[in-house]
VOTITI-749117 format. One line per field, with one value per residue: residue number from 1; residue in one letter; x, z, y of N, C-alpha, C in turn. Coordinates in steps of 0.02 Angstrom, whole numbers. Atoms other than C-alpha are relative to their C-alpha. Example, Ala and Ser with C-alpha at 12.3 -4.5 7.8 and 13.67 -1.06 7.14 Angstrom:
<gubas>
seq = [1:2]
type = [A:S]
n_c1 = [45:-42]
n_c3 = [0:-3]
n_c2 = [-59:-59]
ca_c1 = [615:684]
ca_c3 = [390:357]
ca_c2 = [-225:-53]
c_c1 = [45:-39]
c_c3 = [0:37]
c_c2 = [60:55]
</gubas>
This chain:
<gubas>
seq = [1:2:3:4:5:6:7:8:9:10:11:12:13:14:15:16:17:18:19:20:21:22:23:24:25:26:27:28:29:30:31:32:33:34:35:36:37:38:39:40:41:42:43:44:45:46:47:48:49:50:51:52:53:54:55:56:57:58:59:60:61:62:63:64:65:66:67:68:69:70:71:72:73:74:75:76:77:78:79:80:81:82:83:84:85:86:87:88:89:90:91:92:93:94:95:96:97:98:99:100:101:102:103:104:105:106:107:108:109:110:111:112:113:114:115:116:117:118:119:120:121:122:123:124:125:126:127:128:129:130:131:132:133:134:135:136:137:138:139:140:141:142:143:144:145:146:147:148:149:150:151:152:153:154:155:156:157:158:159:160:161:162:163:164:165:166:167:168:169:170:171:172:173:174:175:176:177:178:179:180:181:182:183:184:185:186:187:188:189:190:191:192:193:194:195:196:197:198:199:200:201:202:203:204:205:206:207:208:209:210:211:212:213:214:215:216:217:218:219:220:221:222:223:224:225:226:227:228:229:230:231:232:233:234:235:236:237:238:239:240:241:242:243:244:245:246:247:248:249:250:251:252:253:254:255:256:257:258:259:260:261:262:263:264:265:266:267:268:269:270:271:272:273:274:275:276:277:278:279:280:281:282:283:284:285:286:287:288:289:290:291:292:293:294:295:296]
type = [M:S:N:V:L:I:Q:I:G:F:P:K:T:G:S:T:Y:L:Q:E:W:F:K:A:H:P:S:I:M:Y:G:G:K:S:I:L:G:F:Y:D:S:W:E:I:E:R:Y:V:Q:Q:A:T:Y:F:Q:Y:H:T:I:K:L:S:A:I:G:L:R:G:N:V:H:Q:M:I:Q:S:D:F:T:N:N:Q:I:D:L:Y:Q:A:R:L:A:E:T:M:Y:R:L:F:P:T:A:K:V:L:I:V:T:R:G:F:K:S:M:L:A:S:L:Y:T:E:Y:I:V:T:G:G:T:A:P:F:S:A:F:F:D:Q:Y:K:P:G:I:L:K:A:Y:N:Y:D:N:L:V:R:C:F:Q:T:V:Y:G:E:E:N:V:I:V:L:P:F:E:L:L:Q:D:D:P:N:K:F:I:Q:S:I:E:R:A:L:Q:I:E:N:S:I:Q:F:A:T:S:K:V:N:A:S:P:T:K:K:Y:L:Y:A:N:L:R:L:S:N:F:V:Y:K:S:I:R:F:F:P:L:A:V:Q:R:R:L:Y:G:F:Y:A:R:L:L:N:K:R:K:N:H:F:L:I:Q:K:L:A:L:L:S:K:K:E:I:E:V:E:V:T:N:Q:M:L:A:P:F:Q:S:N:A:A:V:L:K:E:R:M:A:F:S:N:Y:L:D:E:Y:L:L:M]
n_c1 = [42:-37:20:-8:-42:12:-54:20:-65:-14:-58:-68:-5:-23:49:-34:-37:50:27:-51:1:62:-9:-51:18:40:64:40:17:3:2:2:65:52:38:-19:-47:35:20:65:28:-41:-55:29:10:-66:-22:39:-27:-67:-1:-25:39:-38:27:29:11:-9:30:-36:42:-31:26:21:39:-47:18:-53:-62:8:19:72:33:-2:45:70:19:-20:37:72:3:47:-39:22:62:-21:-30:54:38:-43:1:67:10:-42:27:60:-21:-47:5:-49:-66:-51:-15:-68:-10:-68:1:-65:-6:27:-51:-23:56:8:-56:9:58:-21:-42:44:34:-47:-17:58:16:15:-41:-3:-49:28:43:63:33:29:54:58:31:-2:61:8:-55:16:52:-26:-48:26:-5:52:63:-3:-8:61:53:-7:7:70:36:-36:-29:-71:-43:-4:-29:-73:-26:-73:-32:-47:-67:-25:-22:-63:-53:-9:50:16:45:63:34:16:58:59:9:26:68:43:-11:-20:-26:-66:-42:-49:-54:18:-52:17:-24:49:36:35:-36:15:-52:-44:23:-17:48:63:-6:3:68:42:-16:26:73:17:-16:54:63:-3:-5:65:52:31:53:63:-4:13:-59:-51:12:-16:-72:-34:19:-43:-67:3:3:-68:-38:25:-16:-67:-22:-56:-1:-68:-9:-4:-64:-53:8:-22:-73:-24:24:-37:49:41:66:2:65:-6:62:-7:42:66:36:14:43:69:2:-14:57:19:-30:3:17:-61:-47:-6:-19:-70:-41:-13:-34:-63:13:51:-17:20:72:15:32:-44]
n_c3 = [0:3:-48:22:-41:15:-22:-10:4:-7:42:-25:-54:27:44:61:-19:-9:65:32:-35:21:68:2:-42:37:-34:0:65:-6:65:-3:-17:15:-55:-11:52:65:27:33:-2:43:-40:-44:42:12:-64:-10:43:-19:-49:-64:-35:-49:-68:-14:52:-35:20:-30:-8:-37:-67:-5:58:47:70:36:-39:-69:0:13:-58:-54:17:-5:-58:-64:-13:-12:-70:-7:7:-49:26:55:-28:-28:55:34:-38:6:69:11:-37:36:61:-15:-73:-29:21:-46:14:-16:-5:-18:-25:-2:-56:19:22:66:46:20:45:62:34:29:58:56:19:40:63:44:18:-57:0:-67:-49:-42:-53:30:22:-58:-27:44:7:-65:-19:42:-15:-65:10:45:-34:-64:7:-42:37:55:-24:-35:51:30:-52:-18:46:16:-59:-9:25:73:21:-11:-1:-7:8:56:-28:1:69:8:-41:13:50:-5:-57:20:45:-38:-43:43:19:-59:-13:54:6:69:7:31:-15:54:-10:38:-1:-48:23:-11:59:-7:-49:-1:30:-48:-25:51:54:-24:-2:69:23:-30:32:69:-3:-16:59:49:-27:6:71:34:-41:35:43:-34:-48:34:39:-50:-23:53:11:-57:1:50:-31:-52:33:23:-58:-24:47:-11:-69:-1:61:18:-16:-72:-21:15:-48:-65:0:-5:-63:-62:-54:-5:-29:-73:-26:-72:-32:-69:-49:2:57:-15:-58:15:23:-56:-13:64:12:-61:17:21:-56:-25:54:-7:55:-12:-65:8:36:-37:2:66:0:-57:-49:-58]
n_c2 = [-60:-63:-51:-69:-44:-71:-43:-70:-34:-71:-20:10:49:63:32:23:60:53:20:41:65:34:25:54:58:50:13:-61:-29:-73:-32:-73:-29:49:28:70:20:2:-65:6:68:42:27:52:59:31:28:61:53:21:54:-24:-51:-38:3:-66:-50:-63:-63:-56:-58:-55:-15:-71:-20:-32:-6:-35:-6:-22:-71:-3:29:-49:-54:20:40:-29:-61:14:21:55:61:49:30:44:61:42:28:48:62:30:24:58:57:24:34:55:7:46:-24:-25:-70:-20:-72:-20:-68:-34:-46:-65:-48:23:-6:-70:-18:37:-28:-64:17:17:-63:-39:32:-2:-69:-44:-61:-31:27:53:-25:-22:62:33:-41:0:66:34:37:59:47:31:51:51:41:24:72:30:2:48:69:20:9:67:51:6:43:62:32:-17:53:-2:-64:0:-69:1:-66:-10:-1:69:13:-36:31:72:21:72:9:-30:47:61:-15:5:71:36:-22:25:73:12:69:1:-57:-12:-48:-59:-52:-52:-65:-54:-21:-64:-39:-71:-42:-32:-65:-50:8:-28:-73:-22:12:-52:-64:2:-4:-69:-41:12:-28:-73:-19:5:-31:-57:27:11:55:63:17:19:69:47:0:31:70:33:5:51:66:15:22:64:53:26:-7:-47:-38:-22:-71:-8:29:-49:-55:25:1:-69:-30:11:5:60:-12:4:24:6:22:-20:35:-32:31:70:8:23:70:44:45:31:65:40:69:35:7:69:46:19:-27:-71:-7:-38:-63:-38:-71:-27:-8:-44:44:8]
ca_c1 = [0:67:63:54:189:143:294:252:394:454:574:757:731:813:666:779:889:736:668:832:825:644:690:839:749:680:538:473:382:407:369:400:233:139:8:74:204:74:48:-104:-213:-100:42:-72:-116:69:103:-33:56:225:277:356:258:323:304:268:193:234:147:245:148:196:178:144:44:193:146:280:444:475:462:288:241:295:198:38:32:129:22:-150:-109:-215:-76:-137:-307:-223:-124:-280:-374:-225:-220:-408:-409:-263:-345:-508:-413:-280:-334:-199:-51:110:160:339:375:550:572:712:773:702:862:925:752:740:911:872:701:781:909:771:683:840:878:701:702:676:741:719:855:832:758:627:588:558:452:340:309:325:140:135:304:250:96:188:322:210:269:148:0:58:112:-44:-157:-87:-74:-257:-315:-177:-120:52:122:92:171:361:444:631:747:838:988:1002:1013:1152:1249:1222:1130:1142:1061:926:884:892:767:644:673:642:485:416:478:558:599:754:888:1005:1172:1137:1262:1268:1333:1249:1114:1033:1168:1140:1236:1381:1358:1448:1332:1181:1245:1272:1100:1017:1109:1061:878:873:956:826:683:742:774:592:503:465:353:168:136:63:217:332:250:267:449:499:401:501:664:610:568:742:817:709:763:943:1026:1187:1183:1342:1315:1284:1435:1544:1472:1506:1688:1706:1617:1707:1546:1439:1257:1224:1084:1074:936:915:843:702:656:662:560:387:436:464:290:294:385:333:269:447:527:492:540:706:768:765:860:1022:936:825:918:884:698:704:659:801]
ca_c3 = [0:-48:78:58:123:131:139:211:163:221:110:135:248:141:25:-128:-39:13:-163:-229:-96:-140:-324:-286:-165:-240:-112:-143:-294:-316:-459:-412:-417:-457:-347:-279:-418:-558:-670:-761:-783:-922:-796:-679:-823:-862:-677:-670:-809:-723:-608:-469:-340:-221:-32:-26:-146:-104:-111:-83:-14:53:237:198:37:-74:-246:-371:-298:-119:-162:-234:-85:37:-56:-50:85:219:198:193:362:333:340:501:422:267:375:466:304:226:366:358:169:164:297:199:43:123:299:320:261:352:366:361:422:426:530:544:695:702:687:541:463:462:382:253:212:184:69:-38:-38:-107:-243:-310:-322:-147:-119:68:202:327:468:352:277:450:511:359:355:540:571:424:464:644:585:445:563:708:715:858:747:597:692:801:649:574:740:775:620:592:770:842:789:605:602:583:632:608:625:471:586:598:409:413:550:502:338:363:534:464:325:442:558:413:360:538:559:392:417:245:183:81:147:20:21:-31:-77:55:-53:-22:-145:-176:-77:-24:-116:-34:66:-70:-202:-97:-73:-261:-296:-176:-252:-429:-381:-303:-457:-571:-457:-454:-641:-683:-552:-676:-778:-740:-597:-709:-821:-668:-610:-778:-798:-622:-637:-793:-699:-552:-670:-746:-573:-533:-688:-633:-465:-502:-630:-724:-701:-515:-496:-580:-470:-317:-368:-379:-214:-50:50:108:155:339:421:608:691:861:1021:1007:836:903:1060:977:914:1090:1098:923:950:1119:1034:978:1151:1198:1030:1038:870:938:1100:1032:952:1088:1083:896:934:1087:1203:1328]
ca_c2 = [0:173:315:503:621:805:920:1091:1208:1378:1480:1432:1281:1148:1117:1104:978:877:878:808:672:631:614:502:386:224:218:394:464:651:768:950:1041:882:800:634:635:646:796:728:573:508:487:389:272:245:215:82:-14:-22:-163:-58:42:174:170:358:484:665:833:994:1142:1313:1352:1535:1531:1573:1635:1681:1744:1798:1984:1957:1849:1983:2116:2013:1880:1974:2128:2044:1965:1809:1680:1599:1570:1498:1375:1315:1291:1203:1075:1045:1029:908:801:792:740:628:578:444:552:592:775:842:1019:1095:1252:1381:1480:1656:1758:1655:1656:1846:1866:1732:1806:1976:1896:1822:1991:2075:1948:1962:2152:2221:2398:2434:2421:2281:2386:2463:2293:2220:2366:2360:2173:2129:2084:1964:1887:1856:1761:1669:1605:1558:1378:1342:1384:1283:1128:1126:1147:987:894:930:840:711:675:714:545:583:757:757:922:947:1098:1163:1183:993:983:1113:1023:841:804:616:625:738:615:466:552:564:383:320:423:363:184:192:18:63:179:261:350:528:664:800:942:1110:1160:1329:1419:1599:1738:1829:1989:2088:2017:2065:2242:2260:2186:2309:2457:2405:2383:2556:2630:2549:2602:2785:2786:2745:2850:2990:2875:2856:2734:2599:2606:2602:2442:2359:2410:2360:2199:2157:2194:2084:1941:1954:1940:1791:1694:1674:1647:1742:1880:1929:2117:2102:1989:2120:2257:2149:2129:2318:2350:2371:2362:2218:2206:2237:2137:2165:2065:2146:2071:2197:2125:1948:1980:1960:1786:1717:1641:1567:1402:1328:1170:1129:1132:951:877:784:849:1027:994:1070:1219:1292:1458:1480:1464:1579:1434:1451]
c_c1 = [44:-29:12:44:-11:57:-24:64:-3:57:66:3:19:-47:32:39:-47:-28:49:2:-62:9:49:-22:-46:-68:-48:-12:-10:2:-7:-67:-58:-39:15:48:-31:-20:-67:-22:40:56:-25:-10:66:25:-34:32:70:-3:19:-45:43:-33:-35:-8:-2:-41:39:-46:36:-33:-30:-37:42:-26:53:63:-13:-20:-74:-39:-3:-50:-73:-16:18:-38:-74:-12:-49:35:-22:-64:16:28:-53:-40:40:-1:-67:-12:41:-27:-62:20:42:2:52:72:46:18:71:6:72:-1:70:0:-15:52:25:-55:-8:54:-9:-58:18:45:-42:-37:46:9:-59:-26:-18:48:10:58:-34:-49:-68:-41:-35:-59:-63:-37:-3:-64:-10:52:-14:-52:27:45:-21:-2:-52:-65:2:2:-64:-59:3:-5:-73:-37:34:25:75:46:9:28:74:23:75:28:47:72:31:24:67:57:15:-53:-20:-48:-69:-41:-21:-60:-65:-14:-28:-73:-49:4:14:34:71:37:52:56:-14:54:-23:26:-55:-33:-36:32:-16:58:42:-27:17:-49:-67:2:-5:-70:-47:12:-28:-76:-22:14:-56:-64:0:0:-68:-55:-35:-54:-65:3:-11:61:57:-8:17:76:36:-18:42:71:1:-3:68:44:-19:18:67:22:56:5:70:12:7:65:57:-4:24:75:30:-18:45:-47:-38:-67:3:-71:9:-69:7:-45:-70:-42:-22:-52:-71:-6:5:-58:-22:25:-3:-11:62:45:11:20:76:44:20:41:64:-10:-52:14:-21:-75:-26:-36:43:-27]
c_c3 = [0:50:-30:50:-23:29:3:6:14:-47:37:62:-28:-47:-63:13:8:-66:-38:32:-20:-69:-4:35:-37:32:-2:-71:9:-69:4:23:-15:63:3:-53:-69:-22:-35:2:-43:41:48:-40:-15:64:14:-38:21:58:70:29:53:69:17:-64:34:-31:35:2:41:67:4:-63:-53:-71:-36:41:68:3:-12:60:57:-13:9:66:67:16:11:68:13:0:51:-22:-57:28:29:-55:-38:35:-8:-69:-14:36:-35:-62:15:76:32:-16:60:-21:22:-1:22:19:-3:58:-21:-25:-70:-52:-25:-49:-67:-41:-33:-60:-61:-26:-46:-69:-48:-11:56:3:70:41:48:53:-28:-25:59:28:-42:0:64:17:-40:14:66:-8:-43:38:72:-5:43:-38:-54:24:34:-48:-29:53:19:-44:-12:61:3:-31:-76:-27:20:-4:14:-10:-60:25:3:-69:-13:35:-19:-49:5:57:-15:-43:37:46:-40:-17:58:12:-51:-7:-73:-5:-27:16:-56:23:-45:9:45:-21:6:-66:15:53:-5:-31:54:21:-50:-59:20:1:-71:-29:26:-32:-71:0:16:-58:-53:23:-7:-72:-34:37:-33:-49:38:42:-34:-41:47:21:-53:-10:58:5:-49:29:53:-30:-27:57:21:-45:14:72:6:-67:-12:21:75:28:-12:48:70:5:10:67:58:59:-4:30:76:22:75:30:74:46:1:-57:16:55:-16:-21:59:15:-62:-10:61:-15:-19:59:22:-53:2:-52:13:64:-4:-30:35:-3:-65:-3:62:55:62:60]
c_c2 = [62:50:69:38:72:41:72:41:75:19:-12:-45:-69:-35:-27:-64:-59:-25:-44:-70:-40:-31:-58:-63:-48:-14:59:25:74:31:75:26:-47:-18:-75:-25:-3:70:-3:-73:-48:-33:-54:-64:-35:-34:-67:-58:-24:-50:24:55:33:-5:66:41:68:57:55:61:53:11:69:23:34:-2:40:3:30:74:8:-26:50:56:-19:-35:32:64:-14:-33:-57:-68:-53:-35:-48:-66:-47:-34:-52:-67:-36:-29:-62:-61:-28:-40:-62:-12:-47:22:12:71:14:76:13:74:31:49:72:50:-17:8:71:22:-34:28:66:-12:-16:62:41:-31:-4:71:47:59:29:-28:-47:26:22:-60:-34:39:-4:-66:-41:-38:-65:-53:-37:-56:-57:-49:-14:-77:-36:-8:-54:-72:-24:-10:-70:-55:-11:-49:-67:-38:14:-52:1:66:1:73:-3:70:2:-2:-70:-19:34:-36:-72:-25:-73:-14:27:-48:-64:10:-5:-73:-40:17:-28:-76:-19:-68:-1:65:8:46:60:53:57:69:52:20:66:44:74:40:33:68:56:-3:31:76:28:-7:55:68:4:8:71:47:-7:33:77:23:1:39:59:-23:-4:-64:-68:-23:-20:-73:-51:-6:-35:-74:-40:-9:-55:-70:-20:-24:-70:-59:-32:13:52:36:29:72:10:-29:48:59:-20:-1:70:32:-17:-10:-65:18:-8:-20:-12:-16:12:-42:29:-28:-71:-10:-23:-73:-49:-48:-38:-71:-46:-74:-41:-20:-72:-50:-11:33:72:13:41:69:43:75:32:13:38:-40:-11:40]
</gubas>
């Protein structure tokens, strides 16, 4: 009998690494944005004709309702402030569709998360300094990264024993242990040796500084156009950024730059997150990372 694994992903929490592991594992069927590994009914018909079946079929979903790139997500989801409602409905809907599924959630410590989220904001066209970025989107970020809400939503419908929660920090420190934790929780029949090379690495601080400067230059250069034209032009620029991870022009600007991006996450910024991760405190996987989740 095949089972369903629902991966609930936050930005920059090892999702790309997990997807590569899913694709490489002989017991798991994965297909990017597919449902259970199938893109259409034709693929189901082909699957029926093959002799081999998978132990798990996967579905990847966003924990924060991500649409398009992170810059677009911030502009919409973080400002409409309905992410907690989305998470509750997501859990309920998945349970109605797949009541016997297992759920995998990977979290990230709050300080690291804020810095990483700002990085994604810059590389997709963001123009604000970190402090202004945080002040503007703070209410939405607080709701999006309320791990208590997300985990409890899924535990309520699936039961605690069927919701696997792991820290991204464990993947950073010991990828093999991270993968083994998933295999044990899922009772995977076949364990594999998987390459632990880093994927989807973050850009350097100099690259980020050059990216931010270029985005501000583009934004100021088009501000004399009508607003509708500004939006189209800047949207085109943001799409160009989103197509490639490292752009030649920005790399050259970074080489010429003597400055680096400064991201200072203060204790005052972190204070509101102190009540967002209590549900993680008693989980064994988080025992070495309590400080990252403000649980000390």
